[in-house]
ZADO-1210 file (C-alpha; in nm, 4 decimals, padded with zeros to 6 digits):
<atoms>
<atom x="10.8134" y="-12.2694" z="-21.3630" code="MET" pos="1"/>
<atom x="11.0380" y="-12.0240" z="-21.1881" code="ASN" pos="2"/>
<atom x="11.2506" y="-11.9962" z="-21.5115" code="ASN" pos="3"/>
<atom x="10.9147" y="-11.9342" z="-21.7183" code="ALA" pos="4"/>
<atom x="10.8276" y="-11.6499" z="-21.4901" code="LYS" pos="5"/>
<atom x="11.1839" y="-11.4974" z="-21.5120" code="TRP" pos="6"/>
<atom x="11.1658" y="-11.5179" z="-21.8817" code="ILE" pos="7"/>
<atom x="10.8183" y="-11.3401" z="-21.9023" code="TRP" pos="8"/>
<atom x="10.9504" y="-11.0724" z="-21.6531" code="ARG" pos="9"/>
<atom x="11.2577" y="-11.0177" z="-21.8762" code="SER" pos="10"/>
<atom x="11.0383" y="-10.9699" z="-22.1999" code="VAL" pos="11"/>
<atom x="10.7985" y="-10.7452" z="-21.9892" code="TRP" pos="12"/>
<atom x="11.1097" y="-10.5174" z="-21.8915" code="ILE" pos="13"/>
<atom x="11.2490" y="-10.4982" z="-22.2250" code="VAL" pos="14"/>
<atom x="10.8823" y="-10.4102" z="-22.3877" code="SER" pos="15"/>
<atom x="10.8788" y="-10.1299" z="-22.1512" code="ILE" pos="16"/>
<atom x="11.2055" y="-10.0111" z="-22.2191" code="ALA" pos="17"/>
<atom x="11.1682" y="-10.0205" z="-22.5866" code="ALA" pos="18"/>
<atom x="10.8232" y="-09.8351" z="-22.5700" code="THR" pos="19"/>
<atom x="11.0087" y="-09.5577" z="-22.3661" code="LEU" pos="20"/>
<atom x="11.2869" y="-09.5275" z="-22.6266" code="VAL" pos="21"/>
<atom x="11.0072" y="-09.5072" z="-22.9107" code="LEU" pos="22"/>
<atom x="10.8268" y="-09.2347" z="-22.6981" code="ILE" pos="23"/>
<atom x="11.1339" y="-09.0493" z="-22.6245" code="THR" pos="24"/>
<atom x="11.2451" y="-09.0549" z="-22.9967" code="GLY" pos="25"/>
<atom x="10.8890" y="-08.9220" z="-23.1213" code="PHE" pos="26"/>
<atom x="10.9115" y="-08.6250" z="-22.8549" code="VAL" pos="27"/>
<atom x="11.2509" y="-08.5238" z="-22.9852" code="TYR" pos="28"/>
<atom x="11.1141" y="-08.5592" z="-23.3466" code="ALA" pos="29"/>
<atom x="10.8149" y="-08.3470" z="-23.2921" code="VAL" pos="30"/>
<atom x="11.0445" y="-08.1006" z="-23.1144" code="ASN" pos="31"/>
<atom x="11.2762" y="-08.0742" z="-23.3939" code="ASP" pos="32"/>
<atom x="10.9561" y="-08.0144" z="-23.6312" code="VAL" pos="33"/>
<atom x="10.8070" y="-07.7644" z="-23.4144" code="LEU" pos="34"/>
<atom x="11.1118" y="-07.5826" z="-23.3013" code="TYR" pos="35"/>
<atom x="11.3782" y="-07.6286" z="-23.5657" code="PRO" pos="36"/>
<atom x="11.7635" y="-07.5314" z="-23.5215" code="LYS" pos="37"/>
<atom x="12.0423" y="-07.5201" z="-23.7248" code="GLY" pos="38"/>
<atom x="12.2415" y="-07.2641" z="-23.9605" code="GLU" pos="39"/>
<atom x="11.9407" y="-07.2272" z="-24.1993" code="ALA" pos="40"/>
<atom x="11.7608" y="-07.0256" z="-23.9589" code="LEU" pos="41"/>
<atom x="12.0535" y="-06.8539" z="-23.7372" code="ALA" pos="42"/>
<atom x="12.0631" y="-06.4990" z="-23.7859" code="GLY" pos="43"/>
<atom x="11.8035" y="-06.4754" z="-24.0562" code="VAL" pos="44"/>
<atom x="11.4616" y="-06.4514" z="-23.8708" code="LEU" pos="45"/>
<atom x="11.3794" y="-06.1187" z="-23.6787" code="PRO" pos="46"/>
<atom x="11.3902" y="-06.1570" z="-23.3190" code="GLN" pos="47"/>
<atom x="11.1577" y="-05.9700" z="-23.0725" code="ALA" pos="48"/>
<atom x="11.4133" y="-05.7038" z="-23.0111" code="THR" pos="49"/>
<atom x="11.6723" y="-05.6055" z="-23.2830" code="GLU" pos="50"/>
<atom x="12.0072" y="-05.5930" z="-23.0888" code="ALA" pos="51"/>
<atom x="12.3120" y="-05.4940" z="-23.2942" code="PRO" pos="52"/>
<atom x="12.5298" y="-05.7699" z="-23.3716" code="ALA" pos="53"/>
<atom x="12.8280" y="-05.8012" z="-23.1106" code="PRO" pos="54"/>
<atom x="13.1719" y="-05.6394" z="-23.2081" code="GLU" pos="55"/>
<atom x="13.3967" y="-05.9501" z="-23.1379" code="ASP" pos="56"/>
<atom x="13.6065" y="-05.9594" z="-23.4332" code="GLY" pos="57"/>
<atom x="13.4076" y="-06.2105" z="-23.6262" code="THR" pos="58"/>
<atom x="13.3151" y="-06.1689" z="-23.9827" code="LEU" pos="59"/>
<atom x="12.9423" y="-06.2382" z="-24.0007" code="ARG" pos="60"/>
<atom x="12.8819" y="-06.3067" z="-24.3633" code="ILE" pos="61"/>
<atom x="12.5443" y="-06.2869" z="-24.5553" code="VAL" pos="62"/>
<atom x="12.5119" y="-06.3812" z="-24.9244" code="ALA" pos="63"/>
<atom x="12.2597" y="-06.2205" z="-25.1384" code="LEU" pos="64"/>
<atom x="12.1276" y="-06.2522" z="-25.5005" code="GLY" pos="65"/>
<atom x="12.1125" y="-06.5158" z="-25.7752" code="ASP" pos="66"/>
<atom x="12.1848" y="-06.8515" z="-25.8353" code="SER" pos="67"/>
<atom x="12.5767" y="-06.7847" z="-25.8152" code="LEU" pos="68"/>
<atom x="12.5293" y="-06.6557" z="-25.4633" code="ALA" pos="69"/>
<atom x="12.3069" y="-06.9572" z="-25.3683" code="LYS" pos="70"/>
<atom x="12.5801" y="-07.1960" z="-25.5259" code="GLY" pos="71"/>
<atom x="12.4076" y="-07.3705" z="-25.8042" code="THR" pos="72"/>
<atom x="12.6486" y="-07.6056" z="-26.0196" code="GLY" pos="73"/>
<atom x="12.8795" y="-07.6917" z="-25.7207" code="ASP" pos="74"/>
<atom x="12.8068" y="-08.0457" z="-25.6249" code="ASN" pos="75"/>
<atom x="12.9304" y="-07.9804" z="-25.2594" code="SER" pos="76"/>
<atom x="12.6690" y="-07.7284" z="-25.2081" code="GLY" pos="77"/>
<atom x="12.9033" y="-07.4865" z="-25.0652" code="LYS" pos="78"/>
<atom x="12.9218" y="-07.2103" z="-25.3390" code="GLY" pos="79"/>
<atom x="13.1490" y="-06.9005" z="-25.3065" code="PHE" pos="80"/>
<atom x="12.9749" y="-06.8101" z="-24.9871" code="ALA" pos="81"/>
<atom x="13.0571" y="-07.1276" z="-24.7764" code="LYS" pos="82"/>
<atom x="13.4007" y="-07.1622" z="-24.9478" code="ARG" pos="83"/>
<atom x="13.5017" y="-06.7976" z="-24.8523" code="THR" pos="84"/>
<atom x="13.4023" y="-06.8738" z="-24.4875" code="VAL" pos="85"/>
<atom x="13.6294" y="-07.1956" z="-24.5197" code="ASP" pos="86"/>
<atom x="13.9220" y="-07.0109" z="-24.6537" code="ARG" pos="87"/>
<atom x="13.9163" y="-06.7142" z="-24.4098" code="LEU" pos="88"/>
<atom x="13.8626" y="-06.9633" z="-24.1030" code="THR" pos="89"/>
<atom x="14.1417" y="-07.1899" z="-24.2387" code="SER" pos="90"/>
<atom x="14.3599" y="-06.8825" z="-24.2599" code="GLY" pos="91"/>
<atom x="14.3088" y="-06.7949" z="-23.8878" code="GLY" pos="92"/>
<atom x="14.0147" y="-06.5545" z="-23.9002" code="ALA" pos="93"/>
<atom x="13.7084" y="-06.5727" z="-23.7196" code="LYS" pos="94"/>
<atom x="13.4072" y="-06.6082" z="-23.9774" code="ALA" pos="95"/>
<atom x="13.0709" y="-06.7555" z="-24.0003" code="GLU" pos="96"/>
<atom x="12.8060" y="-06.7437" z="-24.2671" code="LEU" pos="97"/>
<atom x="12.4775" y="-06.6280" z="-24.0844" code="ILE" pos="98"/>
<atom x="12.2502" y="-06.6517" z="-24.4187" code="GLY" pos="99"/>
<atom x="12.2712" y="-06.7493" z="-24.7636" code="ASN" pos="100"/>
<atom x="11.9653" y="-06.5753" z="-24.9590" code="MET" pos="101"/>
<atom x="12.0651" y="-06.6766" z="-25.3103" code="GLY" pos="102"/>
<atom x="11.7630" y="-06.7415" z="-25.5276" code="ILE" pos="103"/>
<atom x="11.7820" y="-06.9210" z="-25.8769" code="ASN" pos="104"/>
<atom x="11.6845" y="-06.7038" z="-26.1585" code="GLY" pos="105"/>
<atom x="11.6684" y="-06.3600" z="-25.9620" code="LEU" pos="106"/>
<atom x="11.7133" y="-06.0355" z="-26.1400" code="THR" pos="107"/>
<atom x="11.8076" y="-05.6879" z="-26.0264" code="THR" pos="108"/>
<atom x="11.4319" y="-05.5856" z="-26.0005" code="ALA" pos="109"/>
<atom x="11.3714" y="-05.9096" z="-25.7977" code="GLY" pos="110"/>
<atom x="11.6506" y="-05.8407" z="-25.5670" code="LEU" pos="111"/>
<atom x="11.5224" y="-05.4934" z="-25.5015" code="GLN" pos="112"/>
<atom x="11.2034" y="-05.6432" z="-25.3809" code="THR" pos="113"/>
<atom x="11.3561" y="-05.8893" z="-25.1595" code="LYS" pos="114"/>
<atom x="11.5545" y="-05.6346" z="-24.9780" code="LEU" pos="115"/>
<atom x="11.2142" y="-05.4841" z="-24.8365" code="LYS" pos="116"/>
<atom x="11.1363" y="-05.8322" z="-24.6648" code="GLU" pos="117"/>
<atom x="11.1869" y="-05.8258" z="-24.2842" code="GLU" pos="118"/>
<atom x="11.3876" y="-06.1341" z="-24.2742" code="GLY" pos="119"/>
<atom x="11.6433" y="-06.0075" z="-24.5316" code="ILE" pos="120"/>
<atom x="11.6633" y="-05.6621" z="-24.3864" code="GLU" pos="121"/>
<atom x="11.7335" y="-05.8220" z="-24.0345" code="TYR" pos="122"/>
<atom x="12.0127" y="-06.0353" z="-24.1779" code="ALA" pos="123"/>
<atom x="12.1846" y="-05.7565" z="-24.3762" code="VAL" pos="124"/>
<atom x="12.1634" y="-05.5622" z="-24.0241" code="LYS" pos="125"/>
<atom x="12.3365" y="-05.8460" z="-23.8569" code="GLN" pos="126"/>
<atom x="12.6315" y="-05.8921" z="-24.0985" code="ALA" pos="127"/>
<atom x="12.9304" y="-05.7148" z="-24.1324" code="ASN" pos="128"/>
<atom x="13.0137" y="-05.8526" z="-24.4767" code="VAL" pos="129"/>
<atom x="12.7868" y="-05.8677" z="-24.7706" code="VAL" pos="130"/>
<atom x="12.8429" y="-06.0729" z="-25.0742" code="LEU" pos="131"/>
<atom x="12.6369" y="-05.9853" z="-25.3695" code="VAL" pos="132"/>
<atom x="12.6087" y="-06.1690" z="-25.7036" code="SER" pos="133"/>
<atom x="12.3094" y="-05.9999" z="-25.9419" code="ILE" pos="134"/>
<atom x="12.2964" y="-05.9159" z="-26.2985" code="GLY" pos="135"/>
<atom x="12.3854" y="-06.2295" z="-26.4769" code="GLY" pos="136"/>
<atom x="11.9958" y="-06.3081" z="-26.5378" code="ASN" pos="137"/>
<atom x="11.9284" y="-05.9487" z="-26.6535" code="ASP" pos="138"/>
<atom x="12.1816" y="-05.9888" z="-26.9259" code="LEU" pos="139"/>
<atom x="12.1625" y="-06.3443" z="-27.0244" code="PHE" pos="140"/>
<atom x="11.7859" y="-06.3646" z="-26.9955" code="ARG" pos="141"/>
<atom x="11.6578" y="-06.7291" z="-27.0191" code="GLY" pos="142"/>
<atom x="11.9898" y="-06.8970" z="-27.0413" code="SER" pos="143"/>
<atom x="11.9487" y="-07.0592" z="-26.6990" code="GLU" pos="144"/>
<atom x="11.6384" y="-07.2411" z="-26.8463" code="LEU" pos="145"/>
<atom x="11.8398" y="-07.3853" z="-27.1312" code="LEU" pos="146"/>
<atom x="11.9884" y="-07.7336" z="-27.1211" code="ASN" pos="147"/>
<atom x="12.3219" y="-07.6229" z="-27.2456" code="GLY" pos="148"/>
<atom x="12.4087" y="-07.3144" z="-27.4553" code="ALA" pos="149"/>
<atom x="12.3551" y="-07.4756" z="-27.7945" code="ASN" pos="150"/>
<atom x="12.0173" y="-07.6253" z="-27.6844" code="ALA" pos="151"/>
<atom x="11.7168" y="-07.4797" z="-27.8903" code="ALA" pos="152"/>
<atom x="11.5107" y="-07.2604" z="-27.6860" code="PRO" pos="153"/>
<atom x="11.1746" y="-07.4157" z="-27.5682" code="GLU" pos="154"/>
<atom x="10.8364" y="-07.2428" z="-27.6626" code="GLU" pos="155"/>
<atom x="10.7807" y="-06.9113" z="-27.4869" code="GLY" pos="156"/>
<atom x="11.1545" y="-06.8626" z="-27.3984" code="MET" pos="157"/>
<atom x="11.3726" y="-06.5968" z="-27.5476" code="GLU" pos="158"/>
<atom x="11.6860" y="-06.7031" z="-27.7456" code="GLU" pos="159"/>
<atom x="12.0113" y="-06.5798" z="-27.6571" code="ILE" pos="160"/>
<atom x="12.1412" y="-06.3484" z="-27.9269" code="THR" pos="161"/>
<atom x="12.3927" y="-06.0577" z="-27.9622" code="PRO" pos="162"/>
<atom x="12.0846" y="-05.8137" z="-27.9370" code="GLU" pos="163"/>
<atom x="11.9292" y="-05.9667" z="-27.6281" code="SER" pos="164"/>
<atom x="12.2655" y="-05.9634" z="-27.4392" code="LEU" pos="165"/>
<atom x="12.2711" y="-05.5861" z="-27.4943" code="LEU" pos="166"/>
<atom x="11.9151" y="-05.5036" z="-27.4299" code="ALA" pos="167"/>
<atom x="11.9430" y="-05.4915" z="-27.0562" code="ALA" pos="168"/>
<atom x="12.1817" y="-05.2107" z="-27.0724" code="LEU" pos="169"/>
<atom x="12.1600" y="-04.9442" z="-26.9319" code="PRO" pos="170"/>
<atom x="11.8535" y="-04.9948" z="-26.7104" code="GLU" pos="171"/>
<atom x="11.9637" y="-05.2969" z="-26.5001" code="ALA" pos="172"/>
<atom x="12.2714" y="-05.1109" z="-26.3881" code="PRO" pos="173"/>
<atom x="12.0420" y="-04.8335" z="-26.2429" code="LYS" pos="174"/>
<atom x="11.8582" y="-05.1006" z="-26.0447" code="ARG" pos="175"/>
<atom x="12.1930" y="-05.2398" z="-25.9086" code="LEU" pos="176"/>
<atom x="12.2631" y="-04.8891" z="-25.8058" code="ASP" pos="177"/>
<atom x="11.9528" y="-04.8846" z="-25.5986" code="GLY" pos="178"/>
<atom x="12.0504" y="-05.2258" z="-25.4526" code="ILE" pos="179"/>
<atom x="12.3798" y="-05.1235" z="-25.3327" code="LEU" pos="180"/>
<atom x="12.2331" y="-04.8184" z="-25.1819" code="GLU" pos="181"/>
<atom x="11.9542" y="-05.0037" z="-25.0156" code="ARG" pos="182"/>
<atom x="12.2135" y="-05.2475" z="-24.8496" code="ILE" pos="183"/>
<atom x="12.4218" y="-04.9570" z="-24.7552" code="ALA" pos="184"/>
<atom x="12.1230" y="-04.7778" z="-24.6083" code="GLY" pos="185"/>
<atom x="12.0325" y="-05.0937" z="-24.4068" code="LEU" pos="186"/>
<atom x="12.3843" y="-05.1258" z="-24.2617" code="ASN" pos="187"/>
<atom x="12.6232" y="-04.8437" z="-24.3201" code="PRO" pos="188"/>
<atom x="12.8969" y="-05.0279" z="-24.1446" code="LYS" pos="189"/>
<atom x="12.9147" y="-05.3366" z="-24.3524" code="ALA" pos="190"/>
<atom x="13.1490" y="-05.4161" z="-24.6127" code="LYS" pos="191"/>
<atom x="13.0098" y="-05.4971" z="-24.9347" code="ILE" pos="192"/>
<atom x="13.1655" y="-05.7227" z="-25.1886" code="TYR" pos="193"/>
<atom x="12.9902" y="-05.7242" z="-25.5423" code="TYR" pos="194"/>
<atom x="13.0851" y="-06.0352" z="-25.7575" code="VAL" pos="195"/>
<atom x="13.1333" y="-05.9204" z="-26.1096" code="GLY" pos="196"/>
<atom x="13.0015" y="-06.1029" z="-26.4202" code="LEU" pos="197"/>
<atom x="13.2032" y="-06.3455" z="-26.6512" code="TYR" pos="198"/>
<atom x="13.0929" y="-06.4472" z="-27.0119" code="ASN" pos="199"/>
<atom x="12.9739" y="-06.8028" z="-26.9833" code="PRO" pos="200"/>
<atom x="12.9376" y="-06.8265" z="-27.3594" code="PHE" pos="201"/>
<atom x="13.3033" y="-06.6845" z="-27.4439" code="GLY" pos="202"/>
<atom x="13.3590" y="-07.0401" z="-27.6394" code="ASP" pos="203"/>
<atom x="13.0769" y="-06.9649" z="-27.8736" code="LEU" pos="204"/>
<atom x="13.1867" y="-06.7634" z="-28.1766" code="GLU" pos="205"/>
<atom x="12.8230" y="-06.6125" z="-28.2253" code="LYS" pos="206"/>
<atom x="12.8217" y="-06.4731" z="-27.8639" code="LEU" pos="207"/>
<atom x="13.2061" y="-06.4165" z="-27.7656" code="LEU" pos="208"/>
<atom x="13.2223" y="-06.0373" z="-27.8884" code="THR" pos="209"/>
<atom x="12.8725" y="-05.9467" z="-27.7862" code="PRO" pos="210"/>
<atom x="12.8815" y="-06.1205" z="-27.4537" code="GLY" pos="211"/>
<atom x="13.2418" y="-05.9715" z="-27.3643" code="ASN" pos="212"/>
<atom x="13.1020" y="-05.6158" z="-27.4672" code="GLN" pos="213"/>
<atom x="12.8115" y="-05.6730" z="-27.2643" code="ALA" pos="214"/>
<atom x="12.9607" y="-05.8041" z="-26.9539" code="VAL" pos="215"/>
<atom x="13.2687" y="-05.5363" z="-26.9871" code="THR" pos="216"/>
<atom x="13.0088" y="-05.2598" z="-27.0198" code="ALA" pos="217"/>
<atom x="12.8027" y="-05.4228" z="-26.6967" code="TRP" pos="218"/>
<atom x="13.1347" y="-05.4467" z="-26.4876" code="ASN" pos="219"/>
<atom x="13.2497" y="-05.1002" z="-26.5789" code="ASN" pos="220"/>
<atom x="12.8913" y="-04.9515" z="-26.4763" code="ALA" pos="221"/>
<atom x="12.9213" y="-05.1575" z="-26.1448" code="ALA" pos="222"/>
<atom x="13.2755" y="-05.0174" z="-26.0989" code="MET" pos="223"/>
<atom x="13.1511" y="-04.6419" z="-26.1420" code="ASP" pos="224"/>
<atom x="12.8719" y="-04.7109" z="-25.8752" code="LEU" pos="225"/>
<atom x="13.0875" y="-04.8949" z="-25.6163" code="ILE" pos="226"/>
<atom x="13.3642" y="-04.6217" z="-25.6532" code="ASN" pos="227"/>
<atom x="13.1143" y="-04.3814" z="-25.4966" code="LYS" pos="228"/>
<atom x="13.1036" y="-04.5826" z="-25.1723" code="HIS" pos="229"/>
<atom x="13.4290" y="-04.6432" z="-24.9459" code="PRO" pos="230"/>
<atom x="13.2858" y="-04.9699" z="-24.8069" code="ASN" pos="231"/>
<atom x="13.2218" y="-05.1289" z="-25.1436" code="MET" pos="232"/>
<atom x="13.4303" y="-05.3451" z="-25.3388" code="THR" pos="233"/>
<atom x="13.3905" y="-05.5046" z="-25.6890" code="LEU" pos="234"/>
<atom x="13.5569" y="-05.8528" z="-25.7083" code="VAL" pos="235"/>
<atom x="13.6331" y="-05.9485" z="-26.0738" code="PRO" pos="236"/>
<atom x="13.5786" y="-06.2760" z="-26.2098" code="THR" pos="237"/>
<atom x="13.5896" y="-06.1978" z="-26.5949" code="PHE" pos="238"/>
<atom x="13.9495" y="-06.2913" z="-26.6317" code="ASP" pos="239"/>
<atom x="13.9113" y="-06.6267" z="-26.4207" code="LEU" pos="240"/>
<atom x="13.6763" y="-06.7833" z="-26.6571" code="PHE" pos="241"/>
<atom x="13.8035" y="-06.6179" z="-26.9831" code="SER" pos="242"/>
<atom x="13.9925" y="-06.9063" z="-27.1511" code="GLY" pos="243"/>
<atom x="13.8977" y="-07.1595" z="-26.8842" code="HIS" pos="244"/>
<atom x="13.5330" y="-07.2364" z="-26.9295" code="LEU" pos="245"/>
<atom x="13.5865" y="-07.5993" z="-26.9706" code="ASP" pos="246"/>
<atom x="13.7532" y="-07.6107" z="-26.6273" code="SER" pos="247"/>
<atom x="13.5395" y="-07.3919" z="-26.4371" code="TYR" pos="248"/>
<atom x="13.1805" y="-07.4261" z="-26.5691" code="LEU" pos="249"/>
<atom x="12.9291" y="-07.6666" z="-26.4557" code="TYR" pos="250"/>
<atom x="12.7661" y="-07.9068" z="-26.7258" code="THR" pos="251"/>
<atom x="12.4789" y="-07.6394" z="-26.7752" code="ASP" pos="252"/>
<atom x="12.7290" y="-07.4119" z="-26.9390" code="HIS" pos="253"/>
<atom x="12.6368" y="-07.1345" z="-26.7261" code="PHE" pos="254"/>
<atom x="12.7187" y="-07.1640" z="-26.3579" code="HIS" pos="255"/>
<atom x="13.0502" y="-07.2449" z="-26.1999" code="PRO" pos="256"/>
<atom x="13.1472" y="-07.5687" z="-26.0928" code="ASN" pos="257"/>
<atom x="13.3144" y="-07.6473" z="-25.7693" code="GLY" pos="258"/>
<atom x="13.6396" y="-07.5340" z="-25.9042" code="ASP" pos="259"/>
<atom x="13.4908" y="-07.2180" z="-26.0497" code="GLY" pos="260"/>
<atom x="13.3541" y="-07.1226" z="-25.7049" code="TYR" pos="261"/>
<atom x="13.6689" y="-07.1979" z="-25.5320" code="GLU" pos="262"/>
<atom x="13.8382" y="-06.9583" z="-25.7693" code="ARG" pos="263"/>
<atom x="13.5762" y="-06.6904" z="-25.6934" code="ILE" pos="264"/>
<atom x="13.6044" y="-06.7400" z="-25.3118" code="SER" pos="265"/>
<atom x="13.9924" y="-06.6899" z="-25.3543" code="GLU" pos="266"/>
<atom x="13.9280" y="-06.3423" z="-25.5076" code="ARG" pos="267"/>
<atom x="13.6686" y="-06.2544" z="-25.2523" code="ILE" pos="268"/>
<atom x="13.9309" y="-06.3613" z="-24.9574" code="VAL" pos="269"/>
<atom x="14.1927" y="-06.1573" z="-25.1272" code="GLN" pos="270"/>
<atom x="13.9539" y="-05.8532" z="-25.1189" code="ALA" pos="271"/>
<atom x="13.8398" y="-05.9127" z="-24.7702" code="ILE" pos="272"/>
<atom x="14.2177" y="-05.9277" z="-24.6406" code="ARG" pos="273"/>
</atoms>
């Protein structure tokens, strides 16, 4: 009888303990939902008071722009933004990525609108390094939606032609000027690094020459704009991908793969240092 009482008492104690563990886990889960933490929110959402970022020697990096800024095509999910931080820290610098606001399909017009949003304004003001990738969707309109460069465009989509590659010039560079001016206005002390364009269709005879012409014209226009500001730098990528598309492009024949983003991050770090 005593053994039976002991067994039931043990079962009761274990049941109570298990219940407490479940309740504790549930409370933590609810807390995570109601009060999320992590890098995704750090430094991006506006606070009650907008205190200036501390001057402690840390490179506080924000990435803005299109799918390249986001890192689309990199299976690791790092893209050039996180890879840049990793390279800087491995070299002994103090660096952190406080926000990545890259958006697939974003154009210069779209980024102009985004730069008026409170959260993005706050992130730019907290950064001292701003990485910008924009313009590819203005030149290569609809190319991100194609399943490979040789695929036929779906109904309602624009075919990539030599004429369409040049159609965005010169209006889009004017919007780029507005973007760079806006970022500089939000944070005059920040260093701005604009990632230049490359021609993802350089291995297609039909698009080789017009693609190179459009990208070169864009990059030259960007350089003219950047030369007006001492805190801005153009990071060239055209030569990195020219002749190496098989090695550095993702399977969609548009975005860089992990190796391509790694090469871009090398260039960015060279510019920062």
